[in-house]
C-alpha distance (Angstrom), angle and dihedral (degrees) to the residues before:
residue distance angle dihedral
X1 . . .
X2 3.79 . .
X3 3.80 131.3 .
X4 3.81 125.5 -157.3
X5 3.80 113.1 -152.6
X6 3.78 131.2 179.5
X7 3.77 144.7 119.4
X8 3.82 118.5 -69.3
X9 3.81 113.3 -86.4
X10 3.80 91.5 23.8
X11 3.80 100.9 112.1
X12 3.80 98.0 -88.4
X13 3.81 93.8 130.6
X14 3.79 92.7 46.8
X15 3.80 89.9 50.2
X16 3.79 90.4 48.0
X17 3.78 90.8 52.7
X18 3.80 90.9 49.5
X19 3.79 88.9 58.0
X20 3.81 89.8 42.4
X21 3.81 91.0 64.1
X22 3.82 88.9 68.7
X23 3.82 114.1 98.4
X24 3.81 92.9 -134.1
X25 3.81 98.3 47.2
X26 3.79 122.7 101.6
X27 3.80 104.1 -164.1
X28 3.80 121.3 -151.6
X29 3.81 111.8 -163.9
X30 3.81 111.7 -151.5
X31 3.82 98.0 -40.6
X32 3.82 89.4 172.1
X33 3.82 87.4 70.1
X34 3.81 89.2 70.9
X35 3.83 102.1 26.0
X36 3.80 115.9 66.8
X37 3.80 118.0 -129.7
X38 3.79 91.6 -149.8
X39 3.80 111.4 -154.6
X40 3.81 94.3 -19.9
X41 3.83 104.6 133.7
X42 3.79 116.0 -122.6
X43 3.80 91.6 -153.1
X44 3.82 105.5 36.0
X45 3.78 117.4 -158.9
X46 3.81 131.4 -165.4
X47 3.80 112.5 -36.0
X48 3.80 92.5 9.2
X49 3.80 90.2 91.7
X50 3.80 90.1 61.9
X51 3.80 99.4 32.2
X52 3.81 95.0 52.1
X53 3.79 98.7 37.7
X54 3.78 95.9 105.3
X55 3.81 92.1 44.0
X56 3.80 89.0 50.1
X57 3.81 90.8 50.6
X58 3.81 90.9 51.9
X59 3.79 93.5 46.2
X60 3.80 93.0 47.5
X61 3.80 89.7 53.2
X62 3.81 89.4 50.8
X63 3.80 90.7 51.1
X64 3.80 91.1 50.4
X65 3.80 91.6 49.2
X66 3.80 97.3 46.2
X67 3.79 115.5 108.7
X68 3.79 115.8 169.5
X69 3.79 137.3 132.8
X70 3.80 94.3 -82.1
X71 3.79 93.8 46.4
X72 3.81 101.7 35.7
X73 3.78 104.7 15.4
X74 3.80 95.9 119.3
X75 3.77 130.4 92.6
X76 3.77 116.0 -113.0
X77 3.79 111.3 -109.5
X78 3.79 91.2 -145.4
X79 3.83 136.8 16.3
X80 3.78 118.1 -75.6
X81 3.78 123.1 -135.3
X82 3.81 91.4 -139.2
X83 3.85 95.5 56.6
X84 3.78 125.5 68.4
X85 3.85 118.3 -150.7
X86 3.81 93.5 -93.2
X87 3.80 92.2 49.6
X88 3.80 91.2 47.1
X89 3.81 89.9 52.2
X90 3.79 91.7 47.4
X91 3.77 91.6 51.2
X92 3.81 93.0 48.7
X93 3.81 91.2 48.6
X94 3.80 90.6 51.9
X95 3.81 92.9 47.9
X96 3.82 93.5 46.8
X97 3.82 92.5 46.2
X98 3.79 93.9 49.3
X99 3.81 92.3 46.5
X100 3.81 90.0 51.8
X101 3.79 91.3 49.1
X102 3.80 90.3 47.0
X103 3.80 91.1 52.9
X104 3.81 93.6 46.9
X105 3.81 89.9 51.7
X106 3.83 91.9 47.6
X107 3.80 92.6 -109.7
X108 3.82 104.4 -72.0
X109 3.79 112.1 -166.4
X110 3.80 94.9 -114.7
X111 3.81 90.5 66.7
X112 3.82 89.1 70.2
X113 3.81 86.5 74.3
X114 3.81 96.2 56.2
X115 3.83 106.9 127.5
X116 3.80 122.8 -105.9
X117 3.83 115.8 -165.4
X118 3.79 120.0 -125.3
X119 3.82 93.4 176.8
X120 3.80 96.1 -129.5
X121 3.81 95.0 -51.8
X122 3.79 90.8 136.1
X123 3.81 89.4 66.5
X124 3.81 95.3 45.9
X125 3.84 107.6 112.3
X126 3.82 89.9 -144.9
X127 3.80 91.9 57.4
X128 3.79 119.4 99.9
X129 3.80 109.3 -153.6
X130 3.81 114.9 -148.4
X131 3.80 117.4 -168.6
X132 3.80 121.9 -167.2
X133 3.80 121.8 -159.4
X134 3.78 138.2 169.6
X135 3.81 96.9 175.3
X136 3.83 103.8 48.1
X137 3.81 93.0 53.4
X138 3.78 96.2 123.1
X139 3.80 90.4 55.1
X140 3.81 94.7 64.3
X141 3.82 95.7 110.2
X142 3.79 91.6 38.4
X143 3.80 89.5 57.4
X144 3.80 91.9 41.6
X145 3.81 91.5 53.1
X146 3.79 90.6 46.5
X147 3.81 94.0 52.4
X148 3.83 116.6 33.7
X149 3.82 89.7 -166.1
X150 3.80 94.4 57.4
X151 3.80 119.1 108.6
X152 3.80 121.4 -159.9
X153 3.82 126.1 -148.3
X154 3.79 116.1 -169.8
X155 3.79 114.9 -165.1
X156 3.81 114.0 -163.4
X157 3.79 122.2 -167.5
X158 3.80 123.8 -158.4
X159 3.82 104.6 -87.0
X160 3.80 90.6 -125.3
X161 3.80 90.2 53.3
X162 3.80 90.5 48.0
X163 3.81 92.2 49.8
X164 3.81 94.5 44.7
X165 3.80 91.2 51.5
X166 3.81 91.1 49.5
X167 3.80 92.0 50.3
X168 3.82 91.9 46.0
X169 3.79 92.0 50.1
X170 3.80 92.6 51.5
X171 3.81 92.4 48.4
X172 3.79 90.0 50.8
X173 3.79 92.1 48.3
X174 3.81 90.7 -118.1
X175 3.81 94.8 115.1
X176 3.77 130.3 40.8
X177 3.78 116.3 -121.3
X178 3.80 90.8 -108.4
X179 3.76 117.5 175.7
X180 3.79 123.1 -135.3
X181 3.86 112.5 -92.2
X182 3.80 92.3 -104.3
X183 3.80 98.9 177.2
X184 3.80 92.2 50.7
X185 3.80 94.4 44.3
X186 3.79 94.2 47.4
X187 3.82 91.1 58.9
X188 3.81 94.7 55.8
X189 3.78 123.6 103.9
X190 3.80 87.7 -121.5
X191 3.81 91.1 60.2
X192 3.80 88.9 50.7
X193 3.81 90.0 50.0
X194 3.79 91.8 53.4
X195 3.81 94.8 40.9
X196 3.78 93.8 -113.6
X197 3.78 120.9 156.3
X198 3.79 128.2 -178.8
X199 3.80 90.2 -108.2
X200 3.78 91.4 50.3
X201 3.80 92.4 50.4
X202 3.82 92.2 48.4
X203 3.79 90.1 55.5
X204 3.80 91.3 58.7
X205 3.78 126.3 88.4
X206 3.82 116.8 -96.6
X207 3.82 87.8 -109.0
X208 3.81 92.9 54.4
X209 3.81 90.0 46.7
X210 3.80 89.6 55.0
X211 3.79 91.4 51.5
X212 3.82 92.3 50.3
X213 3.80 87.0 49.6
X214 3.83 87.6 53.5
X215 3.82 90.2 50.1
X216 3.80 96.6 47.3
X217 3.82 96.7 46.4
X218 3.80 95.7 45.5
X219 3.81 92.7 41.4
X220 3.80 90.0 52.4
X221 3.79 94.4 51.9
X222 3.80 94.6 42.3
X223 3.81 94.2 49.2
X224 3.81 94.0 42.7
X225 3.79 94.9 48.8
X226 3.81 104.9 29.1
X227 3.82 95.7 107.3
X228 3.79 96.2 43.0
X229 3.79 122.5 107.6
X230 3.79 86.6 -153.1
X231 3.81 93.2 65.0
X232 3.80 128.0 93.4
X233 3.81 119.9 -171.3
X234 3.80 111.7 -157.7
X235 3.77 129.1 -178.0
X236 3.79 111.8 -143.6
X237 3.79 90.0 -139.3
X238 3.82 91.5 56.3
X239 3.80 90.2 52.3
X240 3.81 89.2 50.0
X241 3.80 92.2 49.1
X242 3.82 96.3 48.4
X243 3.82 108.0 12.3
X244 3.80 97.2 163.6
X245 3.82 95.5 45.3
X246 3.81 91.8 46.2
X247 3.80 92.2 45.4
X248 3.80 89.3 53.5
X249 3.79 89.8 50.8
X250 3.79 90.6 49.9
X251 3.80 91.3 48.9
X252 3.80 89.8 55.3
X253 3.80 90.2 48.9
X254 3.80 90.2 51.4
X255 3.83 90.8 45.9
X256 3.79 91.6 -119.2
X257 3.77 124.0 141.5
X258 3.78 112.0 -116.9
X259 3.80 111.0 -94.3
X260 3.80 123.7 -144.9
X261 3.81 86.2 -148.7
X262 3.79 90.1 64.9
X263 3.78 92.1 49.4
X264 3.80 92.1 48.3
X265 3.81 92.4 50.5
X266 3.79 93.6 47.9
X267 3.79 92.0 45.7
X268 3.79 89.5 54.1
X269 3.79 90.2 49.5
X270 3.78 92.0 51.4
X271 3.79 87.3 58.9
X272 3.82 92.6 62.7
X273 3.79 110.6 108.4
X274 3.80 101.8 170.1
X275 3.80 115.4 77.3
X276 3.82 91.3 -172.9
X277 3.80 93.5 107.4
X278 3.79 136.0 125.7
X279 3.81 112.6 -61.9
X280 3.80 93.6 -118.3
X281 3.80 96.5 40.0
X282 3.80 119.0 119.5
X283 3.81 91.1 -160.2
X284 3.79 100.1 94.3
X285 3.77 137.4 111.6
X286 3.83 104.2 -83.9
X287 3.80 96.9 -149.1
X288 3.81 92.1 51.6
X289 3.80 91.9 47.1
X290 3.81 92.7 51.5
X291 3.81 94.4 52.9
X292 3.79 100.9 36.7
X293 3.81 94.1 99.7
X294 3.79 91.2 66.3
X295 3.79 90.1 72.2
X296 3.81 95.6 37.3
X297 3.81 106.4 51.1
X298 3.79 124.7 71.4
X299 3.79 120.3 -124.6
X300 3.81 91.4 -108.7
X301 3.81 91.2 53.2
X302 3.80 91.4 50.7
X303 3.81 90.3 48.2
X304 3.82 90.4 50.5
X305 3.79 91.4 52.1
X306 3.79 93.5 48.2
X307 3.81 92.2 47.1
X308 3.82 91.2 55.2
X309 3.80 100.7 42.1
X310 3.81 101.8 33.0
X311 3.82 97.4 97.7
X312 3.80 98.3 35.3
X313 3.83 128.0 97.6
X314 3.82 94.8 -117.7
X315 3.80 90.5 43.4
X316 3.81 89.3 54.8
X317 3.81 87.8 65.6
X318 3.81 88.3 70.0
X319 3.82 110.6 17.9
């Protein structure tokens, strides 16, 4: 089992789809959006790693076994080894039917939980389950401790690219103007390390709050997992620069044989020249996407980002 973690708008979905092109991968897209974690802490501290290990193991199994419209409501790009033609047809019919119903009902939230069959693929020993999350980031080590077979991939995007994408999404009406979870962040050991209090964070601009959120989440994962052989740290910009080479490296890390399907899909993507695509689309020219922030952010915004991240471990990846 493999888990992709990262901040929103950092390439997590693109990376998930890269894995999804493999015939043996069963991709779970953000199952924690529809399955509650209960009282499982998102930023464990001290004894939490031991005290919540069993709960984390149970929750991780639930995430792996969840197949609903939000999680599995996409058509496979290529055939899957764990589905025969009849099962593939049945799955596509279910997905298409639920999407039609969702549209007719004006997409109420409850329709995200409509079931999508995977015909027992989750229990197939040849299946590699890949889970993508942007909300359970702080639980990476907790999940890793709970399941010794779990591998973690952290994808980190340049903080300016992350901020520019957030701002663009809000202007387009694609993202809500959500504020950083100040109370939660201020109680983390990372906030204590950087001298951040809840009052201090509230005094900052929404943009600065987002960058501190970026620092705290990535710092937590990097520090928790740095000595683990089951951890892969990936810069989004490196994936954009050499998508096929990096995808091959990731396949080796995940103990997957290299798939020609993956190479074909990435080669097609590299041929895209127009970045004027849907905000959430993964079909875009990677090099253009990685550098777009340079023409979108003002000099003072870039200076603010650099001032915050300069002396932090995740900031050192870029500055």
